[in-house]
N, C-alpha and C positions, 0 to 999 in steps of 0.2 A: 163330856162331851166323851159321844160315842166315837170309837173308832174304826172298829171292825165285826166281823160275827164271824164266827169258824165252825160249821156244823160238826157233830159229834155222832158216829154213826156205828150202825153193830158190823161185826164181820168175825164170820166162824174162823177161818183161817188166815194168820197174819201174810203168811207166804202167798197164796191166793190173790189176795187182795193186795197186796203189794204189786206181785207181777202184774195183775191188770191196770193198778193205776199208772205204775211205772213203763210200764210196756208198751201197752195199747195206747194210755191217754197221754204219756208224756209226762206226768209228773215227777218231780226229783223225789226223794225219800229224805224224811229229817229224821235224825234219831233212831238210827235203824237198831243200832245194839243194846241200846239202853234199856230197852221198852219190850219186854217178851208178851206183854199183852195187849201193847196201844201201840200205833201207828197214824203217822204224820207225815202228808201229804203238802204238795206246793206247789203251785205252777203260777206264772204271770199273775204274782200278787193276792193269788190265793190261797187258801190253806185249808185242808179237810183233814180231819180225825177219825181216828176208827178205833172202838174198843171190843176185845173179844168177847164173844158172847157164843159159846160153843154148841148153847141149846138153843139157836136160833134157828125156827121153822122158817126159811125163805118165801114160803108162800102166806106166812102171817106178816110179812116183814113189810110196815107202813114207812119207813123212812125215804125223805126225799129232799134233793138238793135243789133251786133255780140257781144257773148260773148263767149269770147275763157276759155276752160275747161280743167282739167287735169281727164282721165279717163271718156272719154264721154259715153262709155259703161253703167258704174255705173250711172252718171248723167241720161241717157236716163230711165233706168231702175227706179231708186229711182222717176222720174218724173210721170211714168205710174203707178208704183204702188201707188202714191198718187191721182189717178183718172186723171192726168193732157193730155188735150186730145192734139195728136200731131196734126200738121198740116197735112189735106189729100197732100200735096205737098210736105210735109217737114220729110217724113220718114229718119230715121236713112243708110244715103248712103255715101259710101267716092265720091267726087266731083272731077271731073277732074283736079282744080287747088290744090289738093292734101291735103284737109281737110275732115273730117270725121265729117260731120253734121247732124242737124236736127233742125226744126222749132216748135215751138208754137204759139198760139195766146193769148194776153191778155182781160181779158172782154172790151175792148175799140180798139180789132184788133190792138194794137200795135204787129210787129212782134218781137220775139226774137230768134235771130238763135244762136243756141250753135257749137262752132267748136273745133276740136283738131286737129293740124297737126298728118298725119301719119308718118311722118319721124321719 
């Protein structure tokens, strides 16, 4: 039986990625000191992992995660209030597939799309 899924995304600089997810998105950092090439973060029951990829070209990065949320308007406003840039093509909108969504990019251009069903 499946229990959960944990995305593993590339990062170029652990300190920059950690600061973005912890300081701007409010994630807790797991196992900070023991893994210099790896980062683990968690928030509200979800977990994301990052691996060091110093040669990553952010313009060529196709990393993506879809995060289902409750109270998407509140999440959207909290990120704006924290100074997080909303993706230019990812403003908060209702999509034809029945989801209220918006998107942001992390420092390595991993796309984070947040969604909530409108039903």
